[in-house]
C-alpha positions in Angstrom: 21.1 74.3 15.5 24.4 73.5 13.7 25.1 70.5 16.0 21.6 69.3 15.5 22.0 69.3 11.7 25.3 67.5 12.0 23.6 64.8 14.2 20.8 64.4 11.6 23.4 64.0 8.9 25.4 61.4 10.8 22.1 59.5 11.5 21.2 59.6 7.8 24.7 58.4 6.8 24.4 55.5 9.3 21.0 54.5 8.0 22.3 54.7 4.4 25.3 52.5 5.3 23.1 50.0 7.0 20.8 49.8 4.0 23.8 49.4 1.6 25.2 46.7 3.8 21.9 44.7 3.9 21.5 45.1 0.1 25.1 43.9 -0.5 24.4 40.8 1.7 21.2 40.1 -0.2 22.8 40.5 -3.7 25.8 38.4 -2.9 23.7 35.5 -1.6 22.1 32.9 -3.8 18.4 33.3 -2.9 16.3 30.1 -3.3 12.5 29.6 -2.9 11.8 25.9 -2.8 8.0 26.2 -3.4 6.0 28.4 -5.7 2.6 27.5 -7.2 2.3 29.9 -10.1 1.8 27.4 -12.9 -1.5 26.0 -11.6 -3.1 29.4 -12.0 -1.1 30.2 -15.1 -2.6 27.2 -16.9 -6.1 28.6 -16.3 -5.4 32.3 -17.0 -2.8 32.0 -19.7 -1.0 35.2 -18.4 2.5 35.6 -19.5 4.5 35.6 -16.3 7.6 36.8 -18.2 5.9 40.2 -17.9 4.9 42.1 -14.8 1.5 40.9 -13.5 -1.0 42.9 -11.5 -2.2 39.8 -9.7 -0.4 36.9 -8.1 2.9 36.7 -6.3 5.3 35.7 -9.1 6.6 36.8 -12.4 10.1 37.1 -13.9 10.1 40.9 -13.5 9.4 40.8 -9.7 11.8 37.8 -9.3 14.6 40.0 -10.7 13.6 42.9 -8.5 13.7 40.7 -5.4 17.0 39.2 -6.1 15.5 35.7 -6.4 18.0 33.4 -8.0 16.4 30.0 -7.9 12.7 29.1 -8.0 11.4 25.6 -7.5 8.2 25.6 -9.5 5.5 23.4 -7.9 3.9 21.0 -10.3 0.5 20.4 -8.5 -3.1 19.4 -9.0 -5.5 18.0 -6.5 -6.2 14.2 -6.1 -8.4 14.2 -9.2 -5.4 14.7 -11.5 -2.2 12.8 -12.0 0.8 12.1 -14.3 -0.8 13.6 -17.4 -1.6 16.9 -15.6 1.9 17.0 -14.1 3.3 16.9 -17.6 1.0 19.7 -18.8 2.4 22.0 -16.1 6.0 21.0 -16.9 5.2 21.9 -20.5 4.1 25.3 -19.3 7.5 25.8 -17.7 9.3 24.6 -20.8 7.3 27.1 -22.9 8.2 29.9 -20.5 11.9 29.1 -20.8 11.6 28.9 -24.6 10.1 32.4 -24.7 12.7 33.9 -22.4 15.9 31.9 -22.7 18.1 34.8 -21.7 16.2 35.2 -18.4 15.4 31.7 -17.1 17.0 28.3 -17.4 16.0 24.8 -16.3 18.7 23.4 -14.0 19.0 19.9 -12.5 22.1 20.0 -10.4 23.8 22.3 -7.9 26.6 23.0 -10.4 24.1 24.0 -13.1 22.3 26.1 -10.6 25.4 28.1 -9.7 26.3 28.5 -13.4 22.8 29.9 -14.2 23.1 32.4 -11.3 26.6 33.5 -12.6 24.9 34.0 -16.0 22.3 36.2 -14.3 19.4 33.9 -15.2 16.7 32.6 -12.9 17.5 29.0 -12.2 14.2 27.0 -12.6 13.8 23.7 -10.7 10.8 21.4 -10.6 9.1 20.1 -7.5 6.2 17.7 -8.1 3.8 18.2 -5.2 1.9 15.0 -4.4 2.7 11.3 -4.9 -0.7 10.9 -6.5 0.9 12.5 -9.6 3.0 9.4 -10.4 -0.2 7.3 -10.8 1.3 4.5 -8.6 3.9 3.7 -11.2 7.7 3.7 -10.6 8.4 4.3 -14.3 6.5 7.6 -14.1 9.1 8.7 -11.5 11.7 7.9 -14.1 9.9 10.0 -16.7 9.4 13.0 -14.4 13.0 12.8 -13.4 14.1 12.9 -17.0 12.0 16.1 -17.5 13.8 17.7 -14.5 11.9 16.8 -11.4 14.2 17.8 -8.5 11.9 16.7 -5.7 8.7 14.7 -5.2 6.4 15.5 -2.3 5.3 12.1 -1.2 1.8 13.2 -0.4 -0.3 16.3 -0.8 -3.3 16.7 1.7 -4.6 13.4 0.2 -3.0 10.1 1.1 -1.9 7.7 -1.7 -2.3 3.9 -1.5 1.3 3.8 -0.4 1.8 6.9 1.9 -0.4 8.7 4.4 -0.7 12.5 4.6 -0.7 14.8 7.6 -4.3 15.9 6.9 -5.6 12.3 6.8 -3.5 10.9 9.6 -4.7 13.6 12.0 -8.3 13.6 10.9 -8.6 9.8 11.5 -9.4 9.1 7.8 -6.3 6.9 7.8 -6.3 4.3 10.6 -3.0 4.1 12.6 -2.3 0.6 11.5 -2.5 1.7 7.9 -0.4 4.9 8.3 3.1 5.4 6.9 4.8 3.9 3.9 4.0 0.5 2.7 6.4 -1.6 0.6 5.7 0.2 -2.6 6.1 3.6 -0.7 9.6 2.5 0.4 10.4 1.5 -3.2 9.3 5.1 -4.2 11.8 6.6 -1.8 14.6 4.2 -3.0 13.9 5.1 -6.6 14.1 8.8 -5.9 17.4 8.3 -4.1 18.8 6.3 -7.0 17.7 9.0 -9.5 19.1 11.9 -7.4 15.6 13.3 -6.8 15.0 14.8 -3.4 12.4 13.2 -1.1 10.1 16.0 0.1 8.3 15.5 3.4 6.1 18.5 3.5 2.4 17.5 3.8 3.2 13.9 4.9 1.9 12.4 8.2 4.2 11.7 11.1 4.3 8.0 10.4 5.1 8.6 6.8 7.7 11.1 7.8 9.6 8.7 10.0 9.3 5.8 7.6 10.7 8.0 4.8 13.6 9.3 6.9 14.5 5.7 7.9 14.3 4.5 4.3 16.1 7.4 2.6 19.9 7.0 2.0 20.1 10.7 1.1 19.3 14.0 2.8 15.6 14.9 2.5 13.9 18.3 2.1 10.8 19.7 3.7 9.9 22.2 1.0 7.2 24.4 2.7 6.5 23.9 6.4 6.9 25.7 9.7 7.4 24.9 13.4 4.6 23.1 15.2 5.7 24.5 18.6 4.9 28.0 17.5 1.7 27.1 15.6 0.3 23.6 16.2 -1.3 22.7 12.8 -0.8 19.3 11.2 1.3 20.7 8.4 4.0 22.0 10.7 6.9 19.9 12.1 7.2 18.9 15.8 10.5 19.2 17.6 11.5 15.6 17.2 10.8 15.9 13.5 13.0 19.0 13.2 15.8 17.2 15.0 15.3 14.2 12.7 15.8 16.4 9.7 19.0 17.8 11.1 20.3 14.2 11.9 19.5 13.3 8.3 21.4 16.4 7.1 18.3 17.7 5.3 16.7 21.1 5.2 13.4 22.6 6.4 12.2 25.5 4.2 9.8 27.9 5.9 6.4 28.4 4.5 5.2 32.1 4.4 1.5 31.2 4.7 -0.1 33.2 7.5 -2.1 30.1 8.7 1.1 28.2 9.3 3.1 31.0 10.9 0.4 32.6 13.1 -1.4 30.6 15.7 -4.2 33.2 15.8 -4.7 33.5 12.1 -7.3 30.7 11.5 -9.5 32.0 14.3 -9.4 35.5 12.8 -10.0 34.1 9.3 -13.0 32.1 10.5 -14.5 35.2 12.2 -14.1 37.0 8.9 -16.0 34.4 6.9 -18.7 34.2 9.7 -19.2 37.9 9.4 -19.8 37.7 5.7 -21.6 34.3 5.7 -24.7 35.6 3.9 -22.7 37.4 1.2 -20.7 34.2 0.7 -23.8 32.2 0.2 -25.2 34.6 -2.4 -21.9 34.7 -4.3 -21.7 30.9 -4.2 -25.1 30.6 -5.8 -23.9 32.8 -8.6 -20.3 31.8 -9.2 -19.7 28.5 -7.3 -17.9 28.1 -4.0 -14.3 28.6 -5.0 -15.0 31.7 -7.1 -17.3 33.1 -4.3 -14.4 33.0 -1.8 -12.1 34.7 -4.2 -14.7 37.4 -4.9 -15.3 38.0 -1.2 -11.6 38.3 -0.5 -11.2 40.7 -3.4 -14.0 42.9 -2.0 -12.6 43.2 1.5 -8.8 43.5 0.9 -8.4 46.3 3.4 -10.0 44.3 6.2 -8.0 41.2 5.4 -4.8 43.2 5.7 -5.4 43.5 9.4 -5.3 39.7 9.7 -1.8 39.4 8.3 1.1 38.7 10.8 4.3 40.8 10.8 7.4 39.6 8.9 9.0 39.2 12.3 6.8 36.1 13.0 8.5 34.3 10.0 11.8 35.1 11.6 10.6 33.7 14.9 10.1 30.3 13.1 13.6 30.5 11.6 15.0 31.4 15.0 13.2 28.5 16.6 14.6 25.9 14.2 18.1 27.4 14.3 18.1 27.2 18.1 16.7 23.7 18.2 18.6 22.1 15.3 21.3 24.5 14.0 21.9 27.0 11.3 22.5 24.4 8.6 19.0 23.1 8.4 16.8 26.1 7.5 15.7 27.5 4.1 12.8 29.4 2.5 9.8 27.9 0.7 7.3 30.7 0.4 4.2 28.9 -1.1 3.5 32.0 -3.1 0.5 31.7 -5.3 -0.5 28.7 -3.2 -2.2 30.6 -0.3 -4.4 33.6 0.3 -2.4 35.4 3.0 1.3 36.1 3.7 3.0 38.4 6.3 2.6 42.1 6.0 5.1 43.4 3.4 5.7 40.0 1.8 3.4 40.5 -1.2 5.5 38.8 -3.9 8.9 37.5 -4.8 10.0 41.2 -5.1 10.0 41.4 -1.3 12.7 38.9 -0.5 15.1 41.7 0.5 12.8 42.4 3.5 13.6 39.0 4.9 17.4 39.7 4.6 16.8 43.0 6.4 15.0 41.2 9.3 17.7 38.6 9.5 20.4 41.3 9.8 18.3 43.0 12.6 18.2 39.7 14.4 22.0 39.5 14.5 22.6 36.8 11.9 26.1 37.0 10.3 26.5 37.3 6.5 27.6 33.6 6.4 24.6 32.4 8.3 22.2 34.6 6.1 23.8 33.0 3.0 22.9 29.6 4.4 19.3 30.5 5.2 18.7 32.3 1.9 19.9 29.4 -0.2 23.2 27.8 0.8 21.6 25.0 2.9 19.4 24.0 0.0 22.3 23.9 -2.4 24.1 21.6 -0.1 21.2 19.2 0.0 20.7 19.4 -3.8 24.4 18.4 -4.3 24.1 15.6 -1.7 21.1 14.2 -3.6 23.3 13.6 -6.7 26.0 11.9 -4.7 26.7 8.2 -4.9 
């Protein structure tokens, strides 16, 4: 019995040392999320995300708990909005910083980012998601850059007059001869390069992707996408695209959305909505389609939990890109508050340590984990400001 107790004690000590080691790695790293959608919802709700929130995936309290050091805040609206709406959302970020200057700081460069982290503040960066938000004007790019825009996603799901999206290239809405960047689109990329703003190629169609890579004189970013080989949806990158990003010295930041990670998720989700089709119709009649979906999801949370993939599937996408292109071209772009489902255990920005734990289990060194969690993104940010 004595030997058994000693064995248990040694096992507990080993587990404790492992947990301490994983925590040390996470705390030492600069953890960067290149895509979070909290401000679109915050504009509607008015919730103070400086305080702990019962709903959603982000607030400053949980960011601190999760060791999140840098958040790229997505400035987004659908194709019905534009430059004016983008500025409203940026105002919301500015107001948050004004209320909590000791906890969050707007940064524009890699050096400012590193200083904010040293000062134990969340470094806030701005990603404008969708070229439609410049209203087809180059001077609006200048204005957004002055306000802190760190990247511009050339398209959202909708195409612009100058760039075709993945959704519309693959649906056939955009004809092949009209796909990609036109002359104005190439001017957009050149203007972004000149201003030190990253060209973001999440959401864009393949033709636009390659046109932009060819046009850009700086490393690009793919702010929230996954590997097509593991889940063949239009928003994910094919092998040749992944290799092209590596050749460009850019970075691919993995999206946490279940539908981009798990090739079985959409089938399971469709079956769920089919099962409750009548309920959805009744709710839509009362509240409208969007609110009906939210209400149905809220009523069946336990059932929906079973549809979520394991965290290990996110690591599989990381492993795939590392094996194909190298350790220097992977980052994290969660898409929190921008989707309805994420892997089990990844419920908010407070859960980032679980990713570090999984990376340790997969045999990644501390140096490589530092790169995945944020180092690769910092390299690309600094390169974007170079001459």
